[in-house]
MIKE-551502 format. One record per residue (C-alpha): residue number from 1; x, y, z; chain. Coordinates in Angstrom, 3 decimals. Layout:
MIKE-551502
<atom><pos>NUM</pos><u>X</u><v>Y</v><w>Z</w><unit>A</unit></atom>
...
end
This chain:
MIKE-551502
<atom><pos>1</pos><u>-124.534</u><v>-24.668</v><w>-241.582</w><unit>A</unit></atom>
<atom><pos>2</pos><u>-126.395</u><v>-27.184</v><w>-243.697</w><unit>A</unit></atom>
<atom><pos>3</pos><u>-125.893</u><v>-25.335</v><w>-246.991</w><unit>A</unit></atom>
<atom><pos>4</pos><u>-122.859</u><v>-26.563</v><w>-248.980</w><unit>A</unit></atom>
<atom><pos>5</pos><u>-122.040</u><v>-22.971</v><w>-249.940</w><unit>A</unit></atom>
<atom><pos>6</pos><u>-121.822</u><v>-21.874</v><w>-246.301</w><unit>A</unit></atom>
<atom><pos>7</pos><u>-120.049</u><v>-24.831</v><w>-244.762</w><unit>A</unit></atom>
<atom><pos>8</pos><u>-116.424</u><v>-24.569</v><w>-243.628</w><unit>A</unit></atom>
<atom><pos>9</pos><u>-114.596</u><v>-27.283</v><w>-245.599</w><unit>A</unit></atom>
<atom><pos>10</pos><u>-111.047</u><v>-26.631</v><w>-244.364</w><unit>A</unit></atom>
<atom><pos>11</pos><u>-109.374</u><v>-24.787</v><w>-241.523</w><unit>A</unit></atom>
<atom><pos>12</pos><u>-109.572</u><v>-21.052</v><w>-242.155</w><unit>A</unit></atom>
<atom><pos>13</pos><u>-107.239</u><v>-18.957</v><w>-240.048</w><unit>A</unit></atom>
<atom><pos>14</pos><u>-107.342</u><v>-15.182</v><w>-239.635</w><unit>A</unit></atom>
<atom><pos>15</pos><u>-103.951</u><v>-13.909</v><w>-238.508</w><unit>A</unit></atom>
<atom><pos>16</pos><u>-104.249</u><v>-10.456</v><w>-236.922</w><unit>A</unit></atom>
<atom><pos>17</pos><u>-100.899</u><v>-8.666</v><w>-236.553</w><unit>A</unit></atom>
<atom><pos>18</pos><u>-99.909</u><v>-5.267</v><w>-235.186</w><unit>A</unit></atom>
<atom><pos>19</pos><u>-97.644</u><v>-3.408</v><w>-237.567</w><unit>A</unit></atom>
<atom><pos>20</pos><u>-97.643</u><v>-0.896</v><w>-240.387</w><unit>A</unit></atom>
<atom><pos>21</pos><u>-100.906</u><v>-1.049</v><w>-242.334</w><unit>A</unit></atom>
<atom><pos>22</pos><u>-100.715</u><v>-3.428</v><w>-245.294</w><unit>A</unit></atom>
<atom><pos>23</pos><u>-103.073</u><v>-4.962</v><w>-247.823</w><unit>A</unit></atom>
<atom><pos>24</pos><u>-104.878</u><v>-8.102</v><w>-246.702</w><unit>A</unit></atom>
<atom><pos>25</pos><u>-102.979</u><v>-11.235</v><w>-247.715</w><unit>A</unit></atom>
<atom><pos>26</pos><u>-104.383</u><v>-14.660</v><w>-248.599</w><unit>A</unit></atom>
<atom><pos>27</pos><u>-102.151</u><v>-17.722</v><w>-248.504</w><unit>A</unit></atom>
<atom><pos>28</pos><u>-102.304</u><v>-21.479</v><w>-248.031</w><unit>A</unit></atom>
<atom><pos>29</pos><u>-100.293</u><v>-23.312</v><w>-245.382</w><unit>A</unit></atom>
<atom><pos>30</pos><u>-99.429</u><v>-27.012</v><w>-245.445</w><unit>A</unit></atom>
<atom><pos>31</pos><u>-100.515</u><v>-28.498</v><w>-242.097</w><unit>A</unit></atom>
<atom><pos>32</pos><u>-97.853</u><v>-31.232</v><w>-242.076</w><unit>A</unit></atom>
<atom><pos>33</pos><u>-94.841</u><v>-29.040</v><w>-242.863</w><unit>A</unit></atom>
<atom><pos>34</pos><u>-95.987</u><v>-25.535</v><w>-241.908</w><unit>A</unit></atom>
<atom><pos>35</pos><u>-94.737</u><v>-24.308</v><w>-245.287</w><unit>A</unit></atom>
<atom><pos>36</pos><u>-96.710</u><v>-21.351</v><w>-246.603</w><unit>A</unit></atom>
<atom><pos>37</pos><u>-97.474</u><v>-20.825</v><w>-250.264</w><unit>A</unit></atom>
<atom><pos>38</pos><u>-97.103</u><v>-17.481</v><w>-252.000</w><unit>A</unit></atom>
<atom><pos>39</pos><u>-99.351</u><v>-14.786</v><w>-250.546</w><unit>A</unit></atom>
<atom><pos>40</pos><u>-101.621</u><v>-12.712</v><w>-252.736</w><unit>A</unit></atom>
<atom><pos>41</pos><u>-103.076</u><v>-9.323</v><w>-251.879</w><unit>A</unit></atom>
<atom><pos>42</pos><u>-106.855</u><v>-9.082</v><w>-251.624</w><unit>A</unit></atom>
<atom><pos>43</pos><u>-109.256</u><v>-6.264</v><w>-250.824</w><unit>A</unit></atom>
<atom><pos>44</pos><u>-111.542</u><v>-6.234</v><w>-247.792</w><unit>A</unit></atom>
<atom><pos>45</pos><u>-114.585</u><v>-6.254</v><w>-250.084</w><unit>A</unit></atom>
<atom><pos>46</pos><u>-113.378</u><v>-9.429</v><w>-251.819</w><unit>A</unit></atom>
<atom><pos>47</pos><u>-112.166</u><v>-11.391</v><w>-248.787</w><unit>A</unit></atom>
<atom><pos>48</pos><u>-115.264</u><v>-13.608</v><w>-248.479</w><unit>A</unit></atom>
<atom><pos>49</pos><u>-115.312</u><v>-14.555</v><w>-252.168</w><unit>A</unit></atom>
<atom><pos>50</pos><u>-111.546</u><v>-15.118</v><w>-252.257</w><unit>A</unit></atom>
<atom><pos>51</pos><u>-111.591</u><v>-17.340</v><w>-249.154</w><unit>A</unit></atom>
<atom><pos>52</pos><u>-114.514</u><v>-19.365</v><w>-250.579</w><unit>A</unit></atom>
<atom><pos>53</pos><u>-112.714</u><v>-19.729</v><w>-253.920</w><unit>A</unit></atom>
<atom><pos>54</pos><u>-109.479</u><v>-20.878</v><w>-252.252</w><unit>A</unit></atom>
<atom><pos>55</pos><u>-111.290</u><v>-23.250</v><w>-249.872</w><unit>A</unit></atom>
<atom><pos>56</pos><u>-113.117</u><v>-24.834</v><w>-252.840</w><unit>A</unit></atom>
<atom><pos>57</pos><u>-109.814</u><v>-25.136</v><w>-254.707</w><unit>A</unit></atom>
<atom><pos>58</pos><u>-108.102</u><v>-26.839</v><w>-251.744</w><unit>A</unit></atom>
<atom><pos>59</pos><u>-110.974</u><v>-29.299</v><w>-251.168</w><unit>A</unit></atom>
<atom><pos>60</pos><u>-110.888</u><v>-30.291</v><w>-254.833</w><unit>A</unit></atom>
<atom><pos>61</pos><u>-107.068</u><v>-30.538</v><w>-254.936</w><unit>A</unit></atom>
<atom><pos>62</pos><u>-107.021</u><v>-32.801</v><w>-251.890</w><unit>A</unit></atom>
<atom><pos>63</pos><u>-109.617</u><v>-35.092</v><w>-253.486</w><unit>A</unit></atom>
<atom><pos>64</pos><u>-107.523</u><v>-35.219</v><w>-256.677</w><unit>A</unit></atom>
<atom><pos>65</pos><u>-104.353</u><v>-35.990</v><w>-254.669</w><unit>A</unit></atom>
<atom><pos>66</pos><u>-106.155</u><v>-39.001</v><w>-253.163</w><unit>A</unit></atom>
<atom><pos>67</pos><u>-107.573</u><v>-40.088</v><w>-256.527</w><unit>A</unit></atom>
<atom><pos>68</pos><u>-104.285</u><v>-39.677</v><w>-258.436</w><unit>A</unit></atom>
<atom><pos>69</pos><u>-101.438</u><v>-40.213</v><w>-255.932</w><unit>A</unit></atom>
<atom><pos>70</pos><u>-97.985</u><v>-39.211</v><w>-257.104</w><unit>A</unit></atom>
<atom><pos>71</pos><u>-99.241</u><v>-36.899</v><w>-259.852</w><unit>A</unit></atom>
<atom><pos>72</pos><u>-97.611</u><v>-33.484</v><w>-260.214</w><unit>A</unit></atom>
<atom><pos>73</pos><u>-99.483</u><v>-30.490</v><w>-258.783</w><unit>A</unit></atom>
<atom><pos>74</pos><u>-99.549</u><v>-28.887</v><w>-262.245</w><unit>A</unit></atom>
<atom><pos>75</pos><u>-101.367</u><v>-31.906</v><w>-263.652</w><unit>A</unit></atom>
<atom><pos>76</pos><u>-103.886</u><v>-31.850</v><w>-260.796</w><unit>A</unit></atom>
<atom><pos>77</pos><u>-104.538</u><v>-28.138</v><w>-261.331</w><unit>A</unit></atom>
<atom><pos>78</pos><u>-105.538</u><v>-28.887</v><w>-264.934</w><unit>A</unit></atom>
<atom><pos>79</pos><u>-108.262</u><v>-31.240</v><w>-263.640</w><unit>A</unit></atom>
<atom><pos>80</pos><u>-109.805</u><v>-28.733</v><w>-261.210</w><unit>A</unit></atom>
<atom><pos>81</pos><u>-113.506</u><v>-28.016</v><w>-261.545</w><unit>A</unit></atom>
<atom><pos>82</pos><u>-114.917</u><v>-24.553</v><w>-260.872</w><unit>A</unit></atom>
<atom><pos>83</pos><u>-118.361</u><v>-25.915</v><w>-259.953</w><unit>A</unit></atom>
<atom><pos>84</pos><u>-119.691</u><v>-25.075</v><w>-256.459</w><unit>A</unit></atom>
<atom><pos>85</pos><u>-118.953</u><v>-27.630</v><w>-253.752</w><unit>A</unit></atom>
<atom><pos>86</pos><u>-121.531</u><v>-30.296</v><w>-253.039</w><unit>A</unit></atom>
<atom><pos>87</pos><u>-122.114</u><v>-31.896</v><w>-249.612</w><unit>A</unit></atom>
<atom><pos>88</pos><u>-120.463</u><v>-35.087</v><w>-250.902</w><unit>A</unit></atom>
<atom><pos>89</pos><u>-117.199</u><v>-33.256</v><w>-251.756</w><unit>A</unit></atom>
<atom><pos>90</pos><u>-115.875</u><v>-33.658</v><w>-248.217</w><unit>A</unit></atom>
<atom><pos>91</pos><u>-113.333</u><v>-31.489</v><w>-246.419</w><unit>A</unit></atom>
<atom><pos>92</pos><u>-109.675</u><v>-30.530</v><w>-246.754</w><unit>A</unit></atom>
<atom><pos>93</pos><u>-107.472</u><v>-31.840</v><w>-243.933</w><unit>A</unit></atom>
<atom><pos>94</pos><u>-104.010</u><v>-31.133</v><w>-245.381</w><unit>A</unit></atom>
<atom><pos>95</pos><u>-104.062</u><v>-27.355</v><w>-245.912</w><unit>A</unit></atom>
<atom><pos>96</pos><u>-105.093</u><v>-24.193</v><w>-244.041</w><unit>A</unit></atom>
<atom><pos>97</pos><u>-106.406</u><v>-21.088</v><w>-245.804</w><unit>A</unit></atom>
<atom><pos>98</pos><u>-104.874</u><v>-18.060</v><w>-244.041</w><unit>A</unit></atom>
<atom><pos>99</pos><u>-105.974</u><v>-14.418</v><w>-244.183</w><unit>A</unit></atom>
<atom><pos>100</pos><u>-103.349</u><v>-12.033</v><w>-242.784</w><unit>A</unit></atom>
<atom><pos>101</pos><u>-104.548</u><v>-8.657</v><w>-241.488</w><unit>A</unit></atom>
<atom><pos>102</pos><u>-101.870</u><v>-6.165</v><w>-240.418</w><unit>A</unit></atom>
<atom><pos>103</pos><u>-102.854</u><v>-2.912</v><w>-238.729</w><unit>A</unit></atom>
<atom><pos>104</pos><u>-101.097</u><v>-0.404</v><w>-236.449</w><unit>A</unit></atom>
<atom><pos>105</pos><u>-103.957</u><v>-0.681</v><w>-233.922</w><unit>A</unit></atom>
<atom><pos>106</pos><u>-104.767</u><v>-4.392</v><w>-234.141</w><unit>A</unit></atom>
<atom><pos>107</pos><u>-103.820</u><v>-7.099</v><w>-231.659</w><unit>A</unit></atom>
<atom><pos>108</pos><u>-101.512</u><v>-10.039</v><w>-232.326</w><unit>A</unit></atom>
<atom><pos>109</pos><u>-104.086</u><v>-12.813</v><w>-232.461</w><unit>A</unit></atom>
<atom><pos>110</pos><u>-104.865</u><v>-15.922</v><w>-234.526</w><unit>A</unit></atom>
<atom><pos>111</pos><u>-108.472</u><v>-17.025</v><w>-234.989</w><unit>A</unit></atom>
<atom><pos>112</pos><u>-109.275</u><v>-20.391</v><w>-236.584</w><unit>A</unit></atom>
<atom><pos>113</pos><u>-112.564</u><v>-21.637</v><w>-238.029</w><unit>A</unit></atom>
<atom><pos>114</pos><u>-112.454</u><v>-25.423</v><w>-238.283</w><unit>A</unit></atom>
<atom><pos>115</pos><u>-114.807</u><v>-27.821</v><w>-240.054</w><unit>A</unit></atom>
<atom><pos>116</pos><u>-117.262</u><v>-28.952</v><w>-237.405</w><unit>A</unit></atom>
<atom><pos>117</pos><u>-119.122</u><v>-32.073</v><w>-236.517</w><unit>A</unit></atom>
<atom><pos>118</pos><u>-122.890</u><v>-32.211</v><w>-236.608</w><unit>A</unit></atom>
<atom><pos>119</pos><u>-124.070</u><v>-33.142</v><w>-233.110</w><unit>A</unit></atom>
<atom><pos>120</pos><u>-127.639</u><v>-33.936</v><w>-234.142</w><unit>A</unit></atom>
<atom><pos>121</pos><u>-129.114</u><v>-34.986</v><w>-237.457</w><unit>A</unit></atom>
<atom><pos>122</pos><u>-131.233</u><v>-32.414</v><w>-239.253</w><unit>A</unit></atom>
<atom><pos>123</pos><u>-134.808</u><v>-33.269</v><w>-240.081</w><unit>A</unit></atom>
<atom><pos>124</pos><u>-134.903</u><v>-35.539</v><w>-243.120</w><unit>A</unit></atom>
<atom><pos>125</pos><u>-131.180</u><v>-36.372</v><w>-242.950</w><unit>A</unit></atom>
<atom><pos>126</pos><u>-129.727</u><v>-39.719</v><w>-241.898</w><unit>A</unit></atom>
<atom><pos>127</pos><u>-128.387</u><v>-39.967</v><w>-238.358</w><unit>A</unit></atom>
end
């Protein structure tokens, strides 16, 4: 997608698991260590907004980590902007946003949506 609001800016993984029905969970996983952050319950109606909010947060945090290396996460969180992402904001390569769906009839399957490469320039955009 060409719209900044629709573009995947970090890996988003949907983890489908067979088991007793549970609330949807949203968590963030560190790609380098595999360590998962605390999961929060979300409703099916809010999943899109929650994933977008977390993806925006992770893109901004990664940019702040590069800009202010060695700073504590708490300090970086204070600098976070809630403005929508712009095309120039880049992508997040250090974290994965994970949605966990557990259902008694679902398969055990992981689906990942990764930031893509543009194969051809759009009209009016540089090649």
